[in-house]
Every structure is written in structure tokens, then in C-alpha cells.
C-alpha positions in Angstrom: -0.1 0.0 -0.2 0.9 3.5 -0.8 2.6 6.1 2.4 -0.4 8.3 1.2 -2.9 5.4 2.0 -1.3 3.9 5.0 -1.5 8.1 5.9 -5.3 8.0 5.5 -6.0 4.9 7.1 -4.1 6.3 10.1 -6.5 9.6 10.5 -9.3 6.6 10.2 -7.9 4.9 13.3 -7.1 7.5 15.1 -10.7 9.5 14.4 -12.0 6.2 16.3 -9.5 5.6 18.9 -10.3 9.3 20.0 -14.0 8.7 20.0 -13.4 5.3 22.1 -10.4 6.0 24.4 -10.2 9.6 24.1 -11.5 10.0 27.7 -9.2 7.1 28.8 -10.5 3.5 30.1 -11.5 4.1 33.2 -12.7 0.6 34.0 -9.2 -1.3 33.2 -7.5 2.1 35.3 -8.8 1.2 38.5 -8.7 -2.4 38.1 -5.4 -3.3 36.1 -1.8 -3.0 36.9 0.0 -0.4 34.7 2.7 -3.4 34.1 0.1 -6.0 33.7 1.2 -8.4 30.7 -1.1 -10.3 28.8 -2.4 -11.7 25.3 -5.3 -11.9 23.2 -6.9 -13.7 20.1 -9.4 -12.5 17.9 -11.6 -15.6 16.4 -14.4 -15.6 13.5 -17.5 -16.6 14.9 -18.7 -16.9 12.0 -18.6 -17.6 8.1 -16.9 -15.3 5.7 -14.4 -12.7 3.7 -12.0 -11.8 6.0 -11.2 -8.3 5.5 -9.3 -5.4 7.7 -6.7 -7.7 9.4 -4.1 -5.0 8.6 -6.5 -2.5 10.2 -6.8 -4.0 13.4 -2.7 -4.5 13.8 -2.5 -0.6 13.1 -5.4 0.0 16.0 -3.5 -2.0 18.6 0.0 -0.1 17.3 -1.4 3.0 17.9 -2.5 2.8 21.1 0.8 0.6 22.4 3.8 0.0 19.5 5.2 -1.8 22.1 2.4 -4.4 21.1 3.5 -8.0 19.4 0.4 -8.5 17.1 0.3 -11.1 14.5 -2.1 -11.8 11.8 -2.6 -15.4 11.9 -5.0 -14.9 8.5 -4.5 -13.0 5.7 -7.4 -10.8 4.4 -8.7 -11.8 2.0 -8.6 -15.7 2.7 -12.3 -17.1 3.5 -13.1 -17.9 7.5 -15.2 -20.1 9.3 -16.5 -19.9 13.0 -13.8 -20.5 15.4 -10.8 -19.9 13.4 -8.5 -17.9 14.5 -7.4 -14.7 13.1 -4.9 -12.0 14.9 -3.2 -12.8 18.4 -1.7 -9.9 20.1 0.3 -9.7 23.9 2.0 -7.1 25.5 0.6 -4.2 27.9 -3.2 -5.6 28.9 -4.2 -2.0 29.4 -3.0 -1.2 25.6 -5.4 -4.6 24.4 -8.2 -3.8 26.1 -8.1 0.0 25.1 -7.7 -1.6 21.4 -10.0 -3.8 21.8 -13.5 -2.6 20.5 -12.2 -0.4 17.4 -10.4 -3.4 16.3 -13.3 -5.8 16.5 -15.2 -2.8 14.8 -13.4 -2.2 11.6 -12.5 -6.5 11.2 -16.4 -7.1 11.7 -17.7 -3.9 9.5 -14.9 -4.6 6.8 -15.2 -8.4 6.7 -19.5 -8.0 6.6 -18.7 -6.0 3.0 -15.8 -8.7 2.0 -18.7 -11.7 2.9 -21.6 -9.5 1.5 -19.9 -8.5 -2.2 -18.7 -12.5 -2.3 -21.8 -13.8 -2.3 -23.0 -11.2 -5.2 -19.7 -12.8 -7.1 -21.0 -16.3 -6.5 -24.6 -16.1 -8.2 -23.1 -14.6 -11.2 -20.2 -17.0 -11.7 -21.3 -18.0 -14.9 -21.9 -14.3 -16.8 -19.4 -11.9 -17.9 -21.0 -9.7 -15.5 -18.8 -7.9 -13.0 -20.0 -6.8 -9.5 -19.4 -3.1 -8.7 -19.7 -1.2 -5.6 -21.1 2.6 -5.4 -20.7 5.8 -3.6 -23.3 4.7 -1.3 -20.0 4.4 1.9 -19.7 5.4 5.4 -18.3 9.0 5.6 -14.6 8.6 6.3 -14.2 5.1 5.3 -14.4 4.8 1.4 -11.3 4.2 1.4 -11.8 1.1 3.5 -14.9 -0.2 2.4 -13.7 -0.3 -1.2 -10.7 -2.3 -0.2 -12.9 -5.3 1.5 -15.1 -5.1 -1.9 -12.3 -5.7 -3.6 -11.0 -8.8 -1.4 -14.3 -9.9 -1.7 -14.3 -10.5 -5.4 -15.8 -7.1 -6.7 -14.6 -4.3 -8.8 -14.8 -0.4 -7.4 -17.1 2.0 -9.5 -16.0 5.8 -8.6 -13.9 6.4 -5.4 -15.0 10.5 -5.3 -16.8 12.5 -7.7 -13.5 13.7 -9.5 -13.0 9.9 -10.6 -14.9 9.8 -13.7 -17.7 11.7 -15.4 -21.3 9.9 -14.6 -23.8 11.6 -15.7 -26.9 11.2 -13.8 -30.9 11.8 -13.9 -29.9 14.9 -11.9 -27.7 16.5 -14.4 -29.9 15.8 -17.4 -32.9 17.3 -15.3 -31.0 20.6 -15.2 -29.5 20.6 -18.7 -33.0 19.5 -20.2 -34.4 23.1 -19.1 -32.3 25.4 -21.7 -33.3 22.2 -24.2 -30.7 20.2 -24.3 -31.0 16.6 -25.8 -29.2 13.5 -24.7 -26.5 13.4 -27.9 -26.0 18.0 -26.5 -25.2 16.3 -23.1 -22.8 13.6 -24.4 -21.5 15.6 -26.7 -20.0 19.1 -24.2 -19.1 16.2 -21.9 -16.6 14.6 -24.2 -15.6 18.3 -25.5 -14.6 18.9 -22.2 -13.6 16.4 -20.5 -10.1 15.1 -19.6 -7.9 13.3 -21.7 -8.7 10.1 -21.1 -11.7 10.5 -19.5 -14.8 8.0 -19.7 -18.4 9.3 -19.7 -21.2 7.8 -18.6 -24.5 8.5 -18.8 -27.6 7.5 -16.8 -30.7 6.2 -19.1 -34.5 5.0 -17.6 -34.9 3.6 -20.8 -34.6 1.7 -24.4 -35.1 4.8 -26.9 -32.9 6.7 -24.8 -30.0 3.9 -23.8 -29.5 3.9 -27.7 -29.8 7.5 -28.1 -26.7 7.7 -25.8 -24.9 4.7 -27.3 -25.7 6.7 -31.0 -23.7 10.0 -29.4 -21.1 8.3 -28.0 -20.9 7.5 -24.8 -18.5 5.5 -23.5 -20.5 3.6 -20.5 -24.4 3.4 -20.3 -26.0 2.9 -17.2 -29.4 1.1 -17.5 -31.2 2.7 -14.1 -33.5 0.9 -12.8 -34.6 -1.4 -16.1 -36.5 -4.2 -15.5 -34.3 -7.1 -17.5 -36.2 -7.9 -20.3 -35.4 -4.1 -21.2 -31.7 -4.9 -20.4 -31.6 -7.8 -22.6 -32.9 -5.6 -25.6 -30.3 -3.0 -25.3 -27.4 -5.1 -24.5 -28.6 -7.1 -28.4 -29.4 -3.9 -30.4 -26.0 -2.5 -28.6 -24.1 -4.7 -30.3 -20.6 -4.6 -28.2 -20.6 -0.6 -29.1 -21.4 0.4 -25.5 -20.5 -1.3 -22.1 -23.1 -1.2 -20.0 -24.1 -0.9 -16.3 -27.0 -2.4 -14.3 -28.1 -0.2 -11.5 -31.2 0.4 -8.8 -33.2 -2.3 -7.1 -30.5 -4.8 -7.4 -30.3 -7.4 -4.6 -29.3 -11.2 -3.9 -32.6 -12.8 -4.8 -32.7 -10.6 -8.7 -28.5 -10.1 -10.0 -28.6 -13.7 -11.6 -31.7 -12.8 -13.7 -30.0 -8.9 -14.1 -26.4 -10.9 -15.3 -28.0 -13.3 -17.4 -29.2 -10.1 -19.5 -25.6 -10.2 -20.8 -24.4 -6.2 -19.0 -21.0 -5.9 -18.2 -21.4 -4.0 -14.9 -23.8 -4.4 -11.7 -23.5 -2.0 -9.4 -24.7 -2.6 -5.4 -24.9 -0.2 -3.6 -25.8 -2.9 -0.6 -22.6 -4.5 -0.8 -21.4 -1.7 1.4 -24.7 0.1 2.9 -26.5 -2.9 3.9 -23.7 -5.4 4.7 -24.0 -7.1 8.0 -21.0 -7.1 10.0 -19.1 -10.0 10.7 -19.3 -11.4 14.3 -15.7 -11.7 15.6 -14.5 -11.9 19.8 -11.2 -11.2 21.5 -10.8 -13.5 24.0 -7.7 -13.1 26.4 -5.7 -15.4 27.2 -2.6 -16.0 29.3 0.7 -15.8 28.5 3.3 -19.0 28.1 
């Protein structure tokens, strides 16, 4: 990972630690001797794909750089209930102080990776690729999109500057002065930085064909029924990349994939993924 990435992760970790430990750990401080040593292991309580092990390591080391943290199971590997994924040893107060923050990151990110993997598995017999969206928790986008990749998905835009996506509100605002989809796409292509693709959101077959004729690079088929998506795939004949979006879930994702679209963007893999359960248990040092 890059230095910039590491700096961003440390900023996120520092915010999480400040939220949880900014006023100290009164329970440990009044009950545990400052010099007491101890050990602990983090264990999975459910099956899924692990994500966030390195973040956990950094949480412990931000609290106490002298702690010894060992990653037993690397990110991206599938775990089952009872699997030990991380061990830590050293000052016991430091371990207890970092416990909740480390588990929060691990559970949340592993939940996203696991949910993404479920979607990927549902469409394994298709050419489609599962992608995420910008429906992420404030401040956690970089880590959540990392978890999506571990689950086998791909990242859509990382931020608003990471590609041109002309959505419904852009179109509504530009139609007011009388612009057509062709005008909008042509204008975007003329002003776009070199190498940046133009994607536009459409709702109907007619709009999809108009956008194709105007030279869009990617067309987002928003909340379009699978039978209409299939027609667009046939009519465009590979001249443009097609993305299905809106209302995608585990029950219908396979039907959408079988229409022949190239990408399926799913907000649920980040905004609605259920956390994967982990526990941290104290262990006597040998």
C-alpha cells in the first residue's frame, strides 16, 4: 500500500480511537496494574471473507507500539466459526483499550467482503462484474472499497473527481435550457480531460440508443427491467459498455447478469452489509 494510503488509514484509526478512548479507559485503569502483561486472540464467530487484519494491527500499534501483533489469517481468505485470525501480546491495558475499535473495523470490513463474495458467487456463470457505489459510510470509503475488492468485486468511482457520470439530476438541469442527451454527451466529451470516459444514466431503451449513437462510453441502465436490459444489450451489440443499477439484490442479481450487461453496481454491498462477528478473548501468556 502507498504512503498516502497508510496516512489516510492512520487518520481514520485516530478518529475512531479518539471517539472511544479520548477520555481514557476508566475500567482498566482502576482494575488492571499498569505493568500487567497479557495476551489475546481474535476469533471468527461466523463464516465469511476476512478483511481488515492490517487495520487491526495498526489499531493495536497506535495504542501501544510495543504490542506484538501477529496476523494468523491474511485478508481475502475465507474463515469459519472458531478460526483464530489475530493474536496480540503485551501490556494488558493497551490490548483492552484497542479491543472494541479493532473489532469494529474487522467486523464491518469483513461483512462487506463477505456480502460482496455472495453477489460474485451468484453471477459466476455470467460475464458481468459486481461493482460498488459511493453509498459508503462517511470517512470509511477507502477501507470499504478495499473490502469490496477482497470479496471479488470491483470499485466504481472512488469520488466525484474519479470519472464523469451524468446522472438524472444533471440531465434534468440540462434539459431545462433545451439540451438533448446527444447535446449533453457531446458537450461532456468536448470538455472531458483526456482519457476520462463518459458514462450516462438512462431509464428507457430509447434513451439508451440515443446515448449509444451520441458516443457514450458507458451507459447505466437505471432500474430497468431485465427484459428491457436484454433488448439494449442486443441492440447495442457491444458498441458501448452497459451497467445495470438500481434495486439489485441477491434474489434478482443472477437474472440481471444473464441479460449480458458488463457491470452490475450494488449499493447494498457497502450500505447494508451485515457485520461479520468476531470476539477477542484473553489468553494467559506462556
